C-alpha positions, 0 to 999 in steps of 0.5 A: 500500500502506498502511504502519504509518506511514500508519495512524499519520498517519491516526489523528493527523489524525483527532484534529486534526480532532475535538479543539477544546479546544486549549491555547496556549503561548508559548515565547521563543528567540533565533536559534541557541538550542536550544529545547523546545516542551512537550507532554505526555500526561495519561493516564486509563487506560494505565499505560505510554506507551512502546513501539509504542502511542506516536504523536506528530505535530508540525506547523507551522501557517501563517496560514490553519492549513495544517499542515506536517509537522515530526516524526512518531513511532510507537513506535521509528520517527521521521521529521523533515521538510524543513529540520527534518531532523537538527535536531529530536527528542522530549525524552522526559524521561519516559513522558508527555513528547512535547516537541519540541526544535529545535536551532539555531533560525533565523528560519524556525522562528518561528510556531505549532506543533501537537502531537498525542499518542495512546496507546490511548484517551488523547490530547492536542493542544497548540498552541505559539507559538515567538516569537523575540526580535528587532526590527521595522523599516520598509523601503522600496526605493531607488525610494522609499516605497510601491513594494512589492507583498506579494511584493516586500516579502517578498523585500526582508525576506529580502534583508535577513536578515529576514522579513516581520513578523506583526501580533503582532510589529508590535503588540509593537513599537508597545507598545515605542515604534515610531512610523512614519507610512507603511503597510506590509505584514504577513505576513497580507496586511494593511497597517498602521502603528504610531502612538505620537504621534497627528498629522494626517498620520498618521491624525489625532489619534484616539489612539495605536494600530496603524492598520489598512488591512485586507487589500489586493491582494497583487499590485497594491497598493503599500506599504512593508513591516515586517520582523522580524529575531531578531538574529544570532550574529556581529559587527556593526561600523563599519570604521575606514578612513583615507578615505571610501568609495564603495559598491564600495570599501565592499563590498571593504573589508569583504571585505578584513577577512574580513567582508561589508557589513552588511545593514539587519537587522544594524544594527537588531538591533545597535542594538535588542538590543545597544545599538550606538551610532555617530554615523558614517554608513555604507554597507549592503548595499542601497546605503543609508546609515544609522547607529545611535544608542542614546544621543541627543545633539546632531548625532547624534540629539538627541531619540530613540534611532533608526537614522538614515536618510541615504538611497540616495545615488549609489553613486559618492560617496566620502562615507561609511564602512561597516558590516560583518558577520562570521559567528560561527565 
């Protein structure tokens, strides 16, 4: 049986397919923010936007332009979908306003959205890109460099409270000074790496830029991965202890302090977004040992701001401290 809502969806989908001149907007947000994605109807005929004539559809677009429903509204009937349920609503500041409000923005909300609004003979389609303020970081596993296929790389980023980075995010990180000589997966299935100081082992002296290997087989090709994290809402800190710890002791020490052992993304976000600086090597959740330097100095990081990587030592070694992360209450 065809419902009124089904008819509304059909009408909105038709507009999606025939409307070619879409306007593109960019909105920036931080994790945990409430954010508004703008969309308006510019009427030429109808004097009133409210009531049963109103039809609005918001979708999220994937890299291949596949659309996932976010919110559909027809008159007084509204429905949200998936993990957007109870987190999204229409702003409706006036009769022509079809803007979408997303509350408590999280890392999965990053990406492109499409608004289609119809009233009588008037319609409008707007594409909005939601960008999260954050940091891109390279990542490889204990096994060493070039051991991730695409799917392993995706999982590794998620395990570090991040997601696989897009080309746009890597490009902005390169413009901000990221220089990394190992190729890594990006969300579109390509393999690239950013170079700000051209040198022979890193693509030759052909100029700075983002080197591009192009698309690679997502199952059989092995590279590193570039992850993106939009920061966090809690507290990242080095836990002062009277003695050095092995890995299991480090995990327990954070738990005893009412926290959890920090992830790699926590350290990068604290370093880049908060200027966190500590010259003490400490365990992280993946079994690696790192430390963040925002003020270069001798014996820490003499030439540059960086998250210094010590390695993946034997977890039984009692040689390091620990970094903890405590969720905001």
